[in-house]
C-alpha positions in Angstrom: 30.3 14.4 1.8 26.8 13.3 0.9 27.7 10.4 -1.3 25.5 7.3 -1.1 26.7 4.7 1.5 28.3 1.7 -0.1 28.4 -1.8 1.4 30.3 -1.9 4.6 33.2 -4.1 3.7 36.0 -4.0 6.3 34.2 -6.1 8.8 37.3 -8.0 9.9 39.9 -5.4 9.1 42.6 -5.4 11.8 45.6 -3.8 10.1 46.3 -0.3 8.9 46.6 -1.6 5.4 43.1 -3.0 5.5 41.7 0.2 6.7 43.5 2.3 4.1 42.6 -0.1 1.3 38.9 -0.2 2.2 38.6 3.6 2.1 40.8 3.8 -1.0 38.3 1.6 -2.7 35.3 3.7 -1.5 33.9 1.3 1.0 32.2 2.4 4.2 33.7 1.8 7.6 31.5 0.7 10.5 31.6 2.8 13.6 33.5 0.0 15.4 36.2 0.1 12.7 36.6 3.8 12.9 36.9 3.7 16.7 39.4 0.9 16.3 41.5 2.8 13.7 41.6 5.9 15.8 42.4 4.0 19.0 45.3 2.1 17.2 46.6 5.4 15.9 46.6 7.0 19.4 48.3 3.9 20.9 51.0 4.0 18.2 50.0 0.8 16.5 49.2 2.9 13.3 52.0 5.1 12.2 51.7 8.7 11.0 52.4 7.7 7.4 49.7 5.1 7.6 47.1 7.5 9.0 48.2 10.1 6.4 47.4 7.6 3.7 43.9 7.0 5.2 43.3 10.7 5.5 44.2 11.1 1.8 41.8 8.2 1.0 39.0 10.0 2.9 39.9 13.3 1.1 39.5 11.5 -2.3 36.6 9.2 -1.5 34.6 11.1 1.1 32.7 9.7 4.0 29.0 8.9 4.7 27.2 10.7 7.5 27.3 7.5 9.6 31.1 7.4 9.2 31.5 11.1 10.0 29.4 10.8 13.1 31.5 7.8 14.2 34.7 9.7 13.6 33.4 12.8 15.4 32.4 10.7 18.4 35.7 8.8 18.5 37.7 12.0 18.3 35.5 13.5 21.1 36.0 10.4 23.3 39.8 10.5 22.8 39.9 12.9 25.7 37.8 14.2 28.5 34.2 15.0 27.8 32.5 17.6 30.0 28.9 17.1 31.0 28.5 20.6 32.6 25.9 19.1 34.9 26.5 21.8 37.4 25.5 24.5 34.9 21.7 24.7 34.8 19.6 25.0 31.6 20.3 24.4 27.9 23.8 25.4 26.9 24.6 26.7 23.4 27.8 27.5 21.6 28.6 29.3 18.4 31.3 28.5 15.9 32.5 30.5 12.9 34.5 28.9 10.0 36.6 32.1 10.0 36.5 35.4 8.2 38.4 38.7 8.0 37.4 41.0 10.9 35.2 38.5 12.5 35.1 39.4 16.2 31.5 38.4 16.8 32.1 35.7 19.5 33.5 38.4 21.8 30.3 40.4 21.8 27.9 37.6 21.1 28.7 35.3 24.0 28.1 38.0 26.7 24.8 39.1 25.2 23.5 35.6 25.0 24.6 34.9 28.6 22.9 38.1 29.7 19.7 36.7 28.2 19.9 33.6 30.4 21.6 31.1 28.1 25.0 29.7 29.2 27.7 29.7 26.5 30.7 27.3 27.0 33.0 28.2 24.1 36.2 26.6 23.0 37.7 28.9 20.5 40.8 28.9 18.2 43.8 30.9 17.2 44.3 32.6 13.9 46.3 30.9 11.2 46.8 32.1 7.6 44.4 35.0 6.7 42.0 34.8 9.6 42.3 36.2 13.0 41.6 33.9 16.0 39.2 34.7 18.9 41.9 33.6 21.4 44.5 36.1 19.9 41.9 38.9 20.2 41.1 38.1 23.8 44.8 37.9 24.7 45.1 41.5 23.6 43.3 42.2 26.9 46.2 42.4 29.5 46.2 39.4 31.7 43.4 37.4 30.0 44.2 33.7 30.2 42.8 31.4 27.5 44.4 28.3 29.0 42.0 27.4 31.9 41.7 23.9 33.3 38.4 22.3 32.4 37.4 22.4 36.1 37.9 26.2 36.1 36.2 26.5 32.8 33.1 24.8 34.2 33.2 27.0 37.3 33.3 30.2 35.2 30.4 29.1 33.0 28.4 28.2 36.1 29.0 31.5 37.8 29.0 34.0 34.9 27.1 32.2 32.1 30.0 32.1 29.7 33.7 31.3 29.3 35.9 31.4 26.2 39.0 29.2 26.3 41.4 27.4 24.0 41.4 23.7 23.4 43.1 22.0 26.3 45.4 19.0 26.3 42.5 17.0 27.9 40.0 17.8 25.2 39.8 15.8 21.9 43.6 15.2 21.7 43.0 13.1 18.5 41.9 16.2 16.7 45.2 17.9 17.3 47.2 14.9 16.0 45.0 14.4 13.0 45.0 18.1 12.1 48.8 18.2 12.2 48.8 15.4 9.6 46.1 17.1 7.5 48.0 20.3 7.5 51.1 18.8 5.9 49.4 16.3 3.6 47.0 18.7 1.8 43.9 17.1 3.2 42.6 20.1 5.3 39.8 20.9 2.8 37.8 17.7 3.3 34.3 18.3 4.4 33.9 15.2 6.6 37.3 15.9 8.2 36.4 19.5 8.8 33.1 18.5 10.3 34.6 15.9 12.6 37.3 18.4 13.7 34.9 21.2 14.6 32.2 19.0 16.2 34.5 16.8 18.2 35.7 19.8 20.2 32.2 21.3 20.5 30.7 18.0 21.7 33.5 17.6 24.2 32.9 21.1 25.8 29.5 20.1 27.1 27.2 22.3 25.0 23.7 21.0 24.2 23.4 22.9 20.9 25.6 24.7 18.4 24.9 27.6 16.0 27.3 27.6 13.1 28.4 30.6 11.1 29.7 29.2 7.8 31.5 32.0 5.9 31.5 32.1 2.1 33.4 34.4 -0.3 36.9 35.7 -1.1 37.8 36.2 2.6 36.6 32.7 3.7 37.9 29.2 3.4 34.7 28.3 1.4 34.9 30.3 -1.8 31.5 29.6 -3.3 28.0 29.0 -2.1 27.7 25.3 -3.1 30.8 24.5 -1.0 29.5 26.5 1.9 26.1 24.9 1.7 27.6 21.4 1.6 29.6 22.2 4.8 26.7 23.8 6.6 24.3 20.9 5.8 26.9 18.4 6.8 27.6 20.1 10.2 23.8 20.1 10.9 23.3 16.5 9.9 26.3 15.1 11.7 25.6 17.2 14.8 22.1 15.9 15.0 23.4 12.4 14.4 25.6 12.9 17.5 22.7 13.9 19.5 23.0 17.7 19.4 20.9 20.6 18.1 22.7 22.3 15.2 21.6 25.3 13.0 23.9 26.8 10.4 23.8 30.2 8.8 25.7 30.8 5.6 27.1 34.4 5.7 28.9 36.4 3.1 32.6 37.2 3.5 33.4 39.1 0.3 34.3 42.2 2.3 35.7 42.4 5.8 33.2 42.3 8.7 33.0 45.6 10.5 35.7 48.2 10.4 38.5 46.7 12.5 41.1 44.1 11.4 43.6 43.4 14.2 43.4 42.0 17.7 43.1 45.0 20.0 41.2 47.0 17.4 38.6 44.1 17.1 38.2 44.0 20.9 37.3 47.7 20.8 34.8 47.1 18.0 33.2 44.2 20.0 32.9 46.6 23.0 31.2 49.1 20.7 28.6 46.5 19.7 27.9 46.0 23.4 27.5 49.7 23.8 25.0 49.9 20.9 27.6 51.8 18.8 29.0 49.0 16.7 29.1 48.8 12.9 25.8 47.8 11.3 27.1 44.5 9.8 28.8 43.3 13.0 25.8 44.2 15.0 23.4 42.5 12.6 25.4 39.3 12.6 25.7 39.3 16.4 21.9 39.7 16.8 21.1 37.1 14.1 23.4 34.4 15.6 22.3 35.3 19.1 18.6 35.0 18.2 19.3 31.5 16.8 20.9 30.6 20.1 18.1 31.9 22.3 15.4 30.2 20.2 17.4 26.9 20.2 17.6 27.1 24.0 13.9 27.8 24.3 14.3 31.2 25.9 12.5 32.9 23.0 9.6 31.7 20.8 10.9 33.3 17.6 13.8 35.3 16.2 12.0 38.6 16.5 11.4 38.2 20.2 15.0 36.9 20.7 16.5 39.9 19.0 14.4 42.1 21.2 15.9 40.5 24.3 19.4 40.9 22.9 18.8 44.6 22.1 17.6 45.2 25.7 20.8 43.5 27.0 22.7 46.1 24.9 20.6 49.0 26.1 20.8 48.0 29.7 24.6 47.3 29.5 24.0 43.7 30.7 26.1 42.3 27.9 28.9 44.6 28.7 28.8 43.6 32.4 29.0 39.9 31.4 32.0 40.6 29.3 33.7 42.4 32.2 32.9 39.5 34.6 34.3 36.9 32.2 37.5 38.9 31.6 38.0 39.3 35.4 37.4 35.6 35.9 40.0 34.8 33.3 42.6 37.0 35.1 42.3 39.9 32.7 42.2 43.6 33.3 38.4 44.1 33.3 38.8 47.9 33.4 39.8 48.0 29.7 36.3 47.0 28.8 35.1 50.4 30.2 38.3 52.2 29.1 39.3 50.7 25.8 42.1 53.2 25.4 44.0 51.0 27.9 44.3 48.3 25.2 47.6 47.9 23.4 48.2 50.7 20.9 50.5 50.8 17.9 53.2 53.4 17.9 52.6 54.7 14.4 49.6 55.5 12.2 49.3 55.9 8.4 46.3 57.4 6.6 45.2 55.8 3.3 43.5 58.5 1.2 41.4 58.2 -2.0 43.1 59.1 -5.2 39.8 59.7 -7.1 36.2 60.5 -6.4 33.3 58.0 -6.6 31.7 55.2 -4.7 33.5 52.3 -3.0 32.3 49.2 -4.7 34.8 46.7 -3.3 37.2 46.2 -0.4 39.3 43.1 -0.9 39.2 41.1 2.4 42.0 38.7 1.5 44.4 41.5 0.5 43.7 43.4 3.8 44.0 40.2 5.8 47.4 39.5 4.2 48.5 43.1 4.9 47.4 42.8 8.6 49.3 39.5 8.9 52.5 41.1 7.5 52.1 43.9 10.0 52.1 41.2 12.8 48.4 40.9 13.5 48.2 37.3 12.2 50.5 34.3 11.8 51.5 31.8 9.1 52.8 29.3 11.7 51.1 28.2 14.9 54.2 29.2 16.9 54.6 32.7 15.4 54.2 35.7 17.7 51.3 38.1 17.5 51.4 41.9 17.9 48.1 42.8 19.5 48.3 46.5 18.7 48.7 46.5 14.9 46.0 46.3 12.3 43.8 48.2 9.9 40.9 50.5 10.7 38.5 50.9 7.8 36.8 54.2 7.4 34.9 53.5 4.1 33.2 50.3 2.9 31.2 49.4 -0.2 28.3 51.8 -0.8 30.1 54.8 0.6 30.8 57.9 -1.5 34.2 59.5 -1.4 36.0 62.6 -2.6 39.6 62.9 -3.6 41.7 63.0 -0.4 39.0 61.3 1.8 40.3 58.8 4.3 39.7 55.2 3.3 41.5 53.5 6.1 44.0 54.1 8.9 46.9 51.7 9.4 48.2 50.9 12.9 51.9 50.2 12.3 54.7 48.7 14.4 57.2 51.2 12.8 57.3 53.9 10.3 60.0 52.4 8.1 57.8 51.1 5.3 54.9 53.5 5.7 54.6 54.3 2.0 54.7 50.6 1.1 51.9 49.8 3.5 49.8 52.7 2.3 50.1 51.6 -1.4 49.3 48.0 -0.5 46.2 49.1 1.4 45.0 51.5 -1.3 45.1 48.6 -3.8 42.5 46.8 -1.8 39.9 49.4 -2.6 37.9 49.7 -5.8 36.1 52.9 -6.7 33.6 53.5 -9.5 31.5 56.4 -10.7 28.2 54.6 -9.7 27.4 52.6 -6.5 26.6 48.9 -6.6 24.1 46.9 -4.6 25.5 45.6 -1.3 24.6 41.9 -0.9 22.8 40.6 2.2 24.9 39.5 5.1 23.0 36.3 5.9 22.6 34.2 2.7 20.9 31.0 4.0 19.8 29.2 7.1 20.2 25.5 7.1 19.3 22.6 9.4 20.7 19.8 7.4 
């Protein structure tokens, strides 16, 4: 991403071939050229195969920050851009690059809103090994993620938060480009990832963005240098587009929290808002929330901000905000107070330890794949989701176990392959005679 800018050398390029050749040769586009290319693509003057060739050239040659800012803004401006002028104060969103068991948005947004910062959030669906915030919210009976932008603004203005999916009005170029990236092997390009994320976030009307960049076996970024590159790029390009951006790099070598699966993760988010959530889920919620409050000027430092967030938990203000948002989205708000009303799988299976010792590893990717096979995730965007199924961890790294102790409980759609599922889950756990040190959750904080 951060290669040195070369001479801009497509000054008079007017055809798709010129654009592709320029990027193929590693030359830098001007903002005008990038806007022209994207406009021609949306009009149909540039074909899918020509744009695919340009995307591959970007994948191979990279883009400068100036190019990435221009692409981000052109994608943002391809649809409607909200100003949220009717919503007072500094508005901050949070985005995660995706991790196993990551339900933080669902408890974070209400807590931050309860502290006086509005959170307009456009979230995504799960694809592959990660679960999506929208799929989790849709486990709440009646919750509508497809609000009009006018309704979205109204809910944010009234309740301080709203979580919706990307609408047809918002950054339509992103959907078209991502579809091409998905089938051409160009998804893992840092500048294209940055433009895709930020174009939607800039279009939603937020003033600032806090990024949670996951790194590890259960994340898209597998090593720290990759994650650091993405985090820095998001911060630099966000600032180049006129927004405040802070990125935290957080580890995803084990699942976050104890719940993997849509309704199960809603329950865990509620537990966080009740002050009863898992330590790691709670820690990350408070850390990201503190960044949001400091960015908005509500708190002077992270310590003071975390104090505000903890009071919002103690006073149940965050829980009340979640209930208000669910009701505004047409959902059954009573399930927030009575989580047993959430969808429940018809069968359970207990995964028990075969030996004594300490849990030293829980493979997040293996459990994510298992949850997806049960129906909690999808490999295609049009695949159905079963909101009730999933995995409930009981033990995590650092915990001591005896023979026969419960490691996890599987929430199954049927009992037909129970032994198979138990065996698959058991293989995700590694036990040793001695414990190992548990790495910190937040690895780095970056501003570009």
